[in-house]
C-alpha positions as CSV (number, residue, x, y, z in Angstrom):
1,M,111.0,72.3,87.7
2,L,108.5,70.8,85.3
3,K,106.4,73.9,85.6
4,K,109.2,76.0,84.3
5,Y,109.2,74.1,81.0
6,I,105.4,73.9,80.7
7,S,104.8,77.5,81.3
8,F,107.2,79.1,78.8
9,D,106.1,80.5,75.5
10,F,106.4,77.8,72.8
11,R,106.8,80.5,70.2
12,K,110.3,81.3,71.6
13,V,111.4,77.8,70.5
14,F,109.2,77.1,67.5
15,S,109.2,80.3,65.5
16,Q,107.1,80.5,62.3
17,P,110.1,79.8,60.0
18,L,111.2,76.9,62.1
19,M,107.7,75.5,62.3
20,V,107.4,75.8,58.5
21,N,110.7,73.9,58.0
22,V,109.8,71.2,60.5
23,A,106.3,70.8,59.1
24,S,107.6,70.8,55.5
25,L,110.2,68.2,56.4
26,G,107.8,66.1,58.4
27,I,105.3,65.9,55.5
28,L,107.8,65.3,52.8
29,Q,109.9,62.9,54.9
30,L,106.7,60.9,55.4
31,A,106.5,60.6,51.7
32,N,110.2,60.0,51.3
33,Y,110.2,57.1,53.7
34,I,106.8,55.7,53.0
35,I,107.8,55.1,49.4
36,P,110.8,52.8,50.2
37,I,108.6,51.0,52.8
38,I,105.9,50.5,50.2
39,I,108.3,49.0,47.6
40,I,110.1,46.7,50.2
41,P,107.3,44.0,50.0
42,F,107.4,44.3,46.2
43,V,111.2,43.9,46.2
44,V,111.2,41.0,48.6
45,R,108.6,39.2,46.6
46,A,110.6,39.7,43.4
47,L,114.0,38.9,44.9
48,G,113.1,36.6,47.8
49,V,114.2,37.1,51.4
50,E,117.6,35.6,50.9
51,I,118.6,37.7,47.9
52,F,117.1,40.7,49.6
53,G,119.5,40.0,52.5
54,K,122.4,39.9,50.0
55,V,121.4,43.2,48.5
56,S,120.9,44.8,51.9
57,Y,124.3,43.7,53.0
58,A,125.9,45.3,49.9
59,Q,124.1,48.5,50.7
60,N,125.3,48.2,54.3
61,I,129.0,47.9,53.2
62,I,128.7,50.9,50.9
63,T,127.3,52.9,53.8
64,Y,130.8,53.1,55.2
65,L,132.1,54.5,51.9
66,T,129.3,57.1,52.0
67,I,130.5,58.2,55.4
68,V,133.9,59.0,53.7
69,V,132.2,61.0,50.9
70,N,130.0,63.0,53.3
71,Y,133.0,63.7,55.5
72,G,131.7,65.9,58.3
73,F,130.1,68.5,55.9
74,E,126.5,67.7,56.9
75,Y,127.2,69.7,60.0
76,S,130.4,71.7,59.4
77,A,129.4,73.0,56.0
78,T,125.8,73.5,57.1
79,Q,127.1,75.7,60.0
80,D,129.4,77.7,57.7
81,V,126.5,78.3,55.2
82,A,124.2,79.4,58.0
83,I,126.8,81.9,59.4
84,N,127.8,83.3,56.0
85,R,124.4,83.1,54.2
86,D,124.3,86.9,53.6
87,D,127.9,87.0,52.1
88,R,127.8,85.7,48.5
89,N,131.5,85.4,48.2
90,K,132.0,83.5,51.4
91,L,129.0,81.4,50.5
92,S,130.5,80.5,47.1
93,T,133.8,79.6,48.9
94,V,132.0,77.2,51.3
95,F,130.1,75.6,48.4
96,W,132.9,75.0,46.0
97,T,135.4,74.0,48.7
98,T,132.9,71.3,49.9
99,I,132.1,70.1,46.4
100,R,135.8,69.8,45.3
101,F,136.8,68.0,48.4
102,K,133.9,65.6,48.1
103,F,135.0,64.7,44.6
104,C,138.5,63.9,45.9
105,L,136.9,61.7,48.6
106,L,134.7,60.0,46.0
107,L,137.9,58.8,44.1
108,I,139.3,57.5,47.4
109,T,136.1,55.5,48.0
110,F,136.4,53.7,44.7
111,L,140.0,52.9,45.6
112,L,138.8,51.5,48.9
113,L,136.1,49.4,47.1
114,L,138.9,48.0,44.9
115,I,140.8,47.0,48.0
116,L,137.7,45.3,49.4
117,F,137.3,43.4,46.2
118,F,140.6,41.7,46.7
119,T,140.4,41.3,50.5
120,F,136.7,40.7,51.4
121,D,135.1,37.4,50.2
122,K,131.6,38.8,50.2
123,V,132.6,41.6,47.9
124,K,134.7,39.4,45.7
125,E,131.8,37.0,45.2
126,D,129.7,39.6,43.5
127,G,131.8,42.7,42.8
128,L,129.4,44.2,40.2
129,L,126.6,44.4,42.9
130,Y,128.9,46.5,45.1
131,V,129.9,48.7,42.2
132,Y,126.3,49.4,41.4
133,A,125.6,50.2,45.0
134,A,128.7,52.4,45.3
135,L,127.5,54.6,42.3
136,V,125.0,56.2,44.7
137,N,127.9,58.1,46.2
138,I,128.2,60.2,43.1
139,G,124.8,61.5,44.0
140,F,126.0,62.2,47.6
141,V,128.7,64.4,46.1
142,L,126.5,66.5,43.9
143,F,123.3,66.8,46.1
144,P,124.1,69.7,48.5
145,T,121.9,68.7,51.4
146,W,124.2,70.7,53.7
147,F,123.6,73.9,51.6
148,F,119.8,73.7,51.8
149,Q,120.1,73.1,55.6
150,G,122.3,76.1,56.1
151,M,120.1,78.3,54.0
152,E,117.1,76.9,55.9
153,K,115.4,75.8,52.6
154,M,114.4,72.4,53.9
155,F,111.3,72.2,51.9
156,K,113.2,72.4,48.6
157,M,115.7,69.8,49.8
158,A,112.9,67.4,50.9
159,M,111.0,68.0,47.6
160,F,114.0,67.0,45.5
161,N,114.5,64.0,47.7
162,F,110.9,63.0,47.2
163,I,111.3,63.2,43.4
164,F,114.4,61.0,43.6
165,K,112.5,58.4,45.8
166,A,109.5,58.5,43.5
167,L,111.6,58.1,40.4
168,G,113.5,55.2,41.9
169,A,110.2,53.5,43.0
170,V,108.7,53.7,39.5
171,L,111.8,52.3,37.9
172,V,112.0,49.4,40.4
173,I,108.3,48.5,40.0
174,L,108.6,48.5,36.2
175,L,111.9,46.7,35.8
176,I,112.4,44.4,38.8
177,Q,110.6,41.1,38.1
178,S,112.7,38.2,39.3
179,P,115.7,37.3,41.6
180,S,118.0,37.6,38.7
181,D,117.3,41.4,38.6
182,Y,118.9,42.0,42.0
183,R,121.9,43.9,40.6
184,I,119.6,46.0,38.4
185,Y,117.7,47.0,41.6
186,L,120.7,48.7,43.1
187,L,121.7,50.2,39.8
188,L,118.3,51.8,39.4
189,L,118.4,53.3,42.9
190,S,121.9,54.8,42.2
191,L,121.1,56.2,38.8
192,S,117.9,57.8,39.9
193,Y,119.8,59.6,42.7
194,I,122.6,60.7,40.3
195,I,120.1,62.1,37.8
196,I,118.2,64.2,40.4
197,S,121.5,65.3,42.0
198,I,122.9,66.6,38.8
199,F,119.7,68.7,38.3
200,V,119.8,70.0,41.9
201,F,123.5,70.8,41.6
202,F,123.1,73.1,38.6
203,Y,119.9,74.6,40.1
204,V,121.8,75.7,43.3
205,I,124.7,77.1,41.3
206,K,122.4,79.2,39.1
207,H,119.8,80.2,41.7
208,Y,122.3,81.3,44.3
209,Q,124.9,82.6,41.8
210,L,127.7,80.6,43.3
211,L,130.9,81.5,41.4
212,P,133.7,78.8,41.4
213,N,136.4,81.5,41.2
214,S,135.4,83.0,44.5
215,K,138.3,82.0,46.9
216,N,138.9,82.6,50.5
217,K,141.9,80.4,51.6
218,E,141.3,80.9,55.3
219,L,137.6,80.0,55.0
220,S,138.3,77.0,52.7
221,T,140.8,75.6,55.2
222,S,138.4,76.2,58.0
223,V,135.6,74.3,56.2
224,I,137.8,71.2,55.8
225,K,139.4,71.4,59.2
226,K,136.1,71.8,61.0
227,G,134.6,68.8,59.2
228,F,137.5,66.4,60.1
229,P,136.6,65.7,63.8
230,I,132.9,65.3,62.8
231,F,134.1,62.8,60.1
232,I,136.1,60.8,62.6
233,N,133.2,60.8,64.9
234,N,130.8,59.6,62.1
235,I,133.1,56.7,61.5
236,F,132.9,55.6,65.2
237,V,129.2,56.3,65.3
238,S,128.7,53.9,62.3
239,L,130.1,51.2,64.6
240,Y,127.0,51.3,66.7
241,T,124.4,52.3,64.0
242,T,125.3,50.2,60.9
243,A,127.9,47.7,62.2
244,G,125.1,45.5,63.6
245,L,124.0,44.4,60.1
246,T,127.7,44.0,59.0
247,I,128.5,41.7,61.9
248,I,125.2,39.8,61.5
249,G,126.3,39.0,57.9
250,L,129.5,37.4,59.3
251,Y,127.7,35.1,61.7
252,L,124.2,34.5,60.3
253,T,122.5,33.6,57.0
254,N,121.4,35.9,54.2
255,S,117.8,35.3,55.2
256,E,118.5,36.5,58.8
257,V,120.3,39.5,57.3
258,G,117.2,40.2,55.2
259,L,114.9,40.0,58.2
260,Y,117.1,42.3,60.3
261,A,117.5,44.7,57.3
262,A,113.7,44.9,56.9
263,A,113.3,45.7,60.6
264,Y,116.1,48.3,60.4
265,K,114.5,50.0,57.5
266,I,111.2,50.3,59.4
267,V,113.0,51.7,62.5
268,F,115.1,54.0,60.3
269,A,112.0,55.4,58.6
270,V,110.5,56.2,62.0
271,L,113.7,57.8,63.1
272,M,113.8,60.0,59.9
273,L,110.2,61.0,60.4
274,T,110.9,62.1,64.0
275,S,114.5,63.1,64.6
276,M,115.6,64.2,61.2
277,P,113.1,67.0,60.5
278,V,113.6,68.6,63.9
279,N,117.4,68.3,64.0
280,T,117.8,69.4,60.4
281,A,115.6,72.5,60.9
282,L,116.9,73.3,64.3
283,F,120.6,73.0,63.8
284,P,121.3,76.2,61.7
285,I,119.1,78.2,64.2
286,M,120.9,76.7,67.2
287,S,124.3,77.4,65.6
288,R,123.4,81.1,65.2
289,R,121.9,81.3,68.7
290,F,125.1,79.9,70.3
291,N,127.3,82.0,68.0
292,D,125.5,85.2,69.2
293,S,125.2,84.4,72.9
294,F,126.0,81.3,74.9
295,V,123.4,82.2,77.6
296,D,120.5,82.7,75.2
297,G,121.6,79.7,73.1
298,W,121.7,77.4,76.2
299,A,118.3,78.5,77.3
300,F,116.9,77.9,73.8
301,F,118.7,74.5,73.8
302,K,117.1,73.4,77.1
303,R,113.6,74.4,76.0
304,S,114.0,72.6,72.7
305,L,115.4,69.5,74.4
306,F,112.4,69.2,76.7
307,I,109.8,69.6,74.0
308,V,111.5,67.2,71.5
309,G,112.1,64.6,74.3
310,V,108.4,64.6,75.3
311,L,107.2,64.3,71.7
312,S,109.7,61.5,70.9
313,L,108.5,59.5,73.9
314,L,105.0,59.7,72.5
315,V,106.3,58.4,69.2
316,C,107.8,55.4,71.0
317,F,104.5,54.6,72.6
318,V,102.6,54.7,69.4
319,F,105.3,52.8,67.5
320,Y,105.3,49.9,70.1
321,F,101.6,49.3,69.9
322,S,101.3,49.8,66.1
323,T,104.2,47.5,65.2
324,P,102.0,44.4,64.3
325,L,99.9,46.6,62.0
326,I,103.0,48.2,60.4
327,V,104.6,44.8,59.6
328,K,101.4,43.3,58.2
329,V,100.6,46.3,56.0
330,F,104.1,47.3,54.8
331,L,106.2,44.1,55.0
332,G,103.7,41.3,54.6
333,T,103.2,37.9,56.3
334,E,106.8,36.8,55.5
335,F,108.1,39.2,58.1
336,L,105.7,38.5,61.1
337,S,108.7,37.2,63.0
338,V,110.1,40.7,62.9
339,I,107.4,42.1,65.2
340,P,109.1,41.3,68.6
341,L,112.4,42.7,67.3
342,L,110.7,45.9,66.3
343,Q,109.0,46.2,69.7
344,V,112.4,45.9,71.3
345,L,113.7,48.7,69.1
346,S,110.6,50.9,69.6
347,I,112.6,52.9,72.3
348,M,115.0,54.1,69.5
349,P,113.1,57.2,68.4
350,F,113.6,58.6,71.9
351,L,117.2,57.5,72.3
352,V,118.3,58.6,68.9
353,V,116.6,62.0,69.0
354,M,118.1,62.7,72.5
355,A,121.5,61.6,71.3
356,S,121.2,63.8,68.3
357,M,120.0,66.8,70.4
358,F,123.0,66.5,72.7
359,T,125.6,65.8,70.0
360,V,124.3,67.8,67.0
361,Q,122.5,70.7,68.6
362,G,124.7,70.9,71.7
363,L,128.2,69.7,70.8
364,Y,128.3,70.8,67.2
365,G,126.1,73.9,67.8
366,L,128.7,75.1,70.3
367,Q,131.4,74.4,67.7
368,L,133.0,71.8,70.0
369,H,133.6,69.5,67.0
370,K,137.1,68.7,68.1
371,Y,135.9,66.7,71.1
372,A,133.5,64.5,69.2
373,P,136.0,61.9,68.0
374,F,137.1,61.1,71.5
375,I,133.5,60.5,72.6
376,G,132.8,58.6,69.4
377,A,135.9,56.5,69.7
378,L,135.0,55.4,73.2
379,L,131.4,54.6,72.2
380,G,132.5,52.9,69.0
381,V,135.0,50.5,70.7
382,I,132.5,49.6,73.4
383,S,129.7,49.0,70.9
384,L,131.9,46.9,68.6
385,I,132.9,44.7,71.6
386,V,129.2,44.3,72.6
387,Y,128.1,43.5,69.0
388,F,130.7,40.7,68.7
389,I,129.6,39.3,72.1
390,F,125.8,39.7,71.8
391,I,125.2,38.7,68.1
392,P,126.7,35.1,68.4
393,L,124.7,34.7,71.6
394,Y,121.4,36.3,70.8
395,G,121.3,36.6,67.0
396,V,119.5,39.6,65.6
397,Y,118.3,40.5,69.1
398,G,121.9,40.9,70.1
399,A,122.4,43.6,67.5
400,A,119.3,45.4,68.8
401,Y,120.4,45.3,72.4
402,A,123.9,46.6,71.4
403,W,122.4,49.4,69.5
404,I,120.2,50.5,72.4
405,L,123.1,50.3,74.8
406,A,125.3,52.4,72.5
407,Q,122.7,55.2,72.1
408,T,122.1,55.3,75.8
409,L,125.8,55.7,76.5
410,E,126.1,58.5,73.9
411,I,123.4,60.4,75.7
412,V,125.2,60.0,79.1
413,F,128.7,60.8,77.8
414,V,127.8,63.9,75.8
415,L,125.5,65.2,78.5
416,L,128.2,64.9,81.1
417,F,130.7,66.6,78.8
418,L,128.3,69.5,78.1
419,V,127.6,70.0,81.8
420,I,131.3,70.2,82.4
421,K,131.9,72.6,79.5
422,K,129.0,74.8,80.4
423,R,130.8,76.6,83.3
424,E,133.8,77.3,81.1
425,L,131.8,78.7,78.2
426,L,129.7,80.8,80.5
427,S,132.8,82.3,82.2
428,K,134.3,83.0,78.8
429,E,131.2,84.9,77.6
430,R,131.1,87.0,80.8
431,E,134.8,88.0,80.3
432,N,134.1,89.0,76.7
433,N,131.1,91.1,77.8
434,E,133.2,92.8,80.5
435,N,135.9,93.6,78.0
C-alpha cells in the first residue's frame, strides 16, 4: 500500500502554480510569524510577564468576537470566488455580499463587547484594553483574505500581511517602553492592521474591477447560507483551540496566563508555517477538483493527505528537539519553564494539519458544510468538559492535554464521516454520468 503512494508522480499533486503558492506562503509566513516571535521578548521585558498575561487574555477574549466577524467566509467565500473567478459579475456579487455582511457582524461584536463589559469582571476591570483589542476586527472586515485565496493570489495576501506585521513591530519597538504602555501596545497592533486593510480593500476593488451594483440575489443568499454551518463549526472549534487560555485565566494567575500564552504563540507560529500555507493554497484547487469529479478529487485528496502527513511528522520531530533553542533565542531565560510544555505540544503540527486536511480539504472541499456544526458541537462539548477537569488538576499542562485530545478526536470523527459519505457520493456521480 505504501508503494502506491511513494511511486506516484508528485507533479500530479504539487503542480507549478500550487508549488509557487505554497512556497510563497511558506517564505512570507516565516517572516509573518518570526516578526511577532521576535518582538515577544521585547514586549515581555517592557510589560513584565504578569501584564503580558493580562494583555494576552484580552486578545484571547477578542478572538471569539473575531470568529463572529469572519463568519464562515474564510472557506465559503473562498470557494465561491474560486468557482466564479472567471465571471466578473458573480465575483463582484460574492465580494460585496461578504463585505456588507461582515460590517453587520462587526456592529454585533461591539454590542457583544458592551454586554461583556457589564457582565464579565475581567472586561469591566479594564474596558479600554478590550476596546483597543477589538478594533482589530475592523481590519478583519476590510482585509479580503478569502478573496486572495479564491483567486489563488496567496503571495499578494502574504505580502500585505507581512507589511502589516512589520509596521506593527516598528511601532511597538518605538513606542512601548514600560508596563503603563500595555493598552497602547494593543492599540498599535489594531491600528496597523486597519491601515493596511484599508489600502488592500481599495486595491482589490480597483484591480479586479469589483462593482458594488453587481447583484445576484440567489448567489448572495448562497454565500451567506453556505458560510453559516462553517461559522457554527468555528465557534465549537474555538472551544478546543482558544478556550484553554480563557479557562486558565479563570483558575490561574496572570503570570501563568502569560507563560501559556507565550507557549501558545510559539506553537501557533509553527502551525501557521506548516498547515496554513498548504491548506490555504490547496483548498481552492481541491474545491475545483471535487466540483469537477468526485473520483478524481478523492484520488487527489488521498495523495495530498499522504504527502502532507509525512512532512508534518518531520516538522514535529524537528520542533521537539529544537524547543530548548527556540525558547532561549526567541523568548529568553524568563520562559525556560515553558520548554517541557512546548515539547508536550510538539505533536500539534501533525494533529492540526491532519485535522485541517480532513475538515477543510475533505468536508468543505466536498461542500458538506452543513454537517460540520454537528461534528464541531460534539468535539466542542467534550473539549470544554475536559478543559474544566484537566486545568484545575494539571494547570497549563491540562490545557495542553485537552487540546491534543480534541484534535485527535476531530481527525477520528471527520475521517469516519468521510468514509461513510464516500460511497454515497461515488454512487451519485456514477448515476449522473449514466444519465
